[in-house]
N, C-alpha and C positions, 0 to 999 in steps of 0.2 A: 413210711417215707413216700413222698409224692412221686408220682410217675411222670416223667417228662417225655414228650413225643418229639424227637428231633425233626427239625424242618426238612433236612434232606430225605428222611424216610417218608415224610408226608408228600414231598414233591414226587418221589418215585411212585408212591401209591396212587396219587392223582393221575400221573402220566399213564400208568398201566390201565386205570379205569377208563381214561379217555381213548387210549389206543387199542385196548383189547388184548394186548400181549406184551410180554416183557421185552421181546426183541424190538418191537415197534417203539416202545417207550424209551429205549436207550437213546434215541435221537433227540428226545426232549430234555433229558437230564444229563446227557453227555457222560455216562458211565457205562461200564461193560454189563452184559447180561448177567453174568455171575454176581457182580456187585449189587445190581438191582434186586436180584433174587434174595441175596443175603439181607438186604435192607427190609424187604417185605417180611421175611421170616422173623427178623428181630422186632419189627413193628407188631406182628401178630403175637409175639411173646409178651410185648409190653401191654397190649390191650387184652390179652388172654382170649382172643377170639380169632377164628378163621375168617379171613377177609375176601378170599377168592376161591372159586371152584372152576374147574375146567368144563367148558360147555362146547363140545366139539373141538374146533381149533382155536377157540377163544377163551380168555379168562373172564368170567362173569363175577360180579360182586355178590357176596352173601348178604343176608339181611343186616348183619353187623357192619359189613363193608359199605352198604348203602347209607347207613346211619353216619358212619365216620366220614364219608366222602364230603357231605355238606359242611361238616365242621372243619375238615382239612382245607377246603377251599377258602373258608373264612379266615382260618388261622394264617394261611400263606398270604392272603391279600392284606391282612393287617400287618404281618411281618414286613412285607415289602413296602407298605405305606409308611411304617415306622422308620425304616431305614432311609427312605427318601426324605421324610419330614425332618429327621435329626441331622442328616448329612446335607440337606439342602439341594442335593442332586445325586445322581447315580455315580458309580465308579468313574473316575476321570476318563473321558473319551468313550464311554460305553454307549453302544447303540443296540436297540432291540428291534429286530425285524420279524414281522409275521406274514405268512403267506398261506393261501389255500394250496392244496396238493397240486392242482393243475399247473401252477406256476413254479413249483419247487424245482423240477428238473430243468425247465427252460430258463429260469432266472437265477437261481441260487448259485450256479457255477459261474456264470459270466459276471453278474452284478456284484456278488460278494467278493469274487476274485479281484475285480477292479477296485472295489472299495478298500480291500485289504492292502492293495498296492499303493493307494493314495494316502491311506491312514494306517500305517503299519503298527502304530502304538495303541490303536483303539481296540477295545474289547467288544466283540460282536456276538450277540446272542440271537439265535434264530428259532422260530416257533412255527409249527404247522397247526392249522385249525380251520374251522369253517368261518365264513365272513362275519357272521353275527358275533361269534366268540371273540374274534380278533378285534372287532370294533369296540366291544365291551372292555377289552384289555386296554385299548388305546384311550378310551374315555377315562379309565381309572389310572392312567399314567404308567401302565405296565408295558406298553409298547410304544415305539417311536414312529415306525413306518409300517404300513400294512398294504398288501395287495390282495384284492378279492373281487367278488362279483356283485353286481347290483342291477337294477332296472336300467334299460337303455336311456331313460331320460335323466339319470342321475347326473347332477352338475360336476361331480368328481370324476366322471368318465374320462379315461385316457383314450380309449378306443371301444368300438362295439364289435360283437361277433355273433353271428346267428348260430343257434343250436342246430345240430344235424343228427340224424339217426345213423348208427354204425352197427355192423354185424354181418352175418352171412346172408346171401341173397334169398335163400329159401325160407328163412325164419318168419318174415312178415306174412307168408302164405299159410302159416299154421292156423289151426282152429283157435288155439289159445297161444298167444305170442309170449315166448319166454323173455323176461327182462333181466339184465345184469345191471345192478345199481350199487351205489355207495350207501352206507348206513345213514340214517337220519342224524342230524338235519342235513339235507342236500338239495340245493336248488334244482339241479338237473333231474334228480329222482322225482321231485314233486312235479316238475314240468312234464316229464315223460308220462307219469301216471295220470295227471290231470288231462293231458291232451288225448290219451287213449280212452279215458272214461268219457270225455265229451263227445268223442267220435263213436262211442258204443262198441269199441273193439275189445274183445275178451283178452285178458293177459294175466300172467302170473309172475311172481318174482322167482326166478330160477337161481340167481346168484346174488348174494348180498355180502359186501365186504367193506371194511373201513379203509382199504388201501387202494389207491389208484392204479398201482402196478398190477395188483391182483385183478382189478377190473379189466385192464387191458388184456391180461392173459386169458380171462374168461371169454371176452369177445373174440379174441384170436382163435380160441378153441371151439367156437361156434356154440357156446352154451347159452347165449342170449344176445339180444340187441340192447344198445344203450344210447342215451342222449348225451352228447358232449358238444364241444365246439371244434372246428377245424384247427384251431391254434394248438391243440394239445394232443391230437390223435393223428399226427401227420403220416404215420405209417399205415393208416387205414383209409380205405376209400368209403366216402359216405354212401348210404343206401339211396339210390335214385329210384324210389318206388312211389307209385300213386296209392299204394295200399296203406300208407302211414300218414297220420295227420301232421300238419305243419307245427313247428316248435317256435318259441319266442326268441327274440334277439336279446342278448345280454350286454351289459357294460362291464368292461374291465376297469376297476377303480384303483387309485393309489391315494391313501390318506396318510397324513403326517401330523404328529402331535404339535400343538402350538408351542411357541417359545423355543424354536429349534436352535440347537447348537450347530456349529459349522459342520461337524461330522454327520449329524442327522440330515441337515440340508443337502449335503453331498450324496448321501445314500438315497434320499428321496428323489433327487435329480437323476441319478443313475437308473433308478427303478422306473421312473416315468419314461425315460428314453428307451429303455429295454422293452417295456410293455408296448409303447407306440410302434416299435420296430418289429414286433412279432408278426 
């Protein structure tokens, strides 16, 4: 008998691989942690392979998991493409919104609440990811509106914001500066390391996390300095130190899928207004 891999199981599997934990993945697939755990267990039974191992506080893919991940992404992409091709469009009134973590707390509450009030019958799907990943999903027709970062010259820029250093005042004076960063890919991580390397300043990664809230906690605990923008670390005072190199200015961008439905156009408009007002 042929073995079928249910798409909900594959979506949960990919979400865990992307997020590094079942708890973080629940926000992507909108099910409980116990349910996502059962799905992974059932998927492992179907493929007769262990897919994850615990690596410290994270779940890491086994060799079998690494192999399955590429196929799972392709299966899900073709599945979603087939639904769209056959149906001619998504579920009536559905809107898919993607954002980088930095905007999630500041935008998702206000913007999505306003959208839900204006379009109570619409189905709204939200996804977190890095800008490149979200742009790829938009190009493939799997997202409708995205918020992310780009170079300050980007024509899609809604506003710009300079990166600043954040952390305890004594950390830049250490012989080797400890850094707190998000996992790759991360524009802020790359800018911080590149600027320190160019200035010849010794440094090490003291904290690496996939989660922006955990990054904030690490900076507040004095575990390392980090590079972000004033838009998203309002509770922290930037380091005013001549010991650290200058960082680049970023653009905050909003992109919208062509052929916009009224609901998508409204969400795009609300998002642009919110980003401009930050």
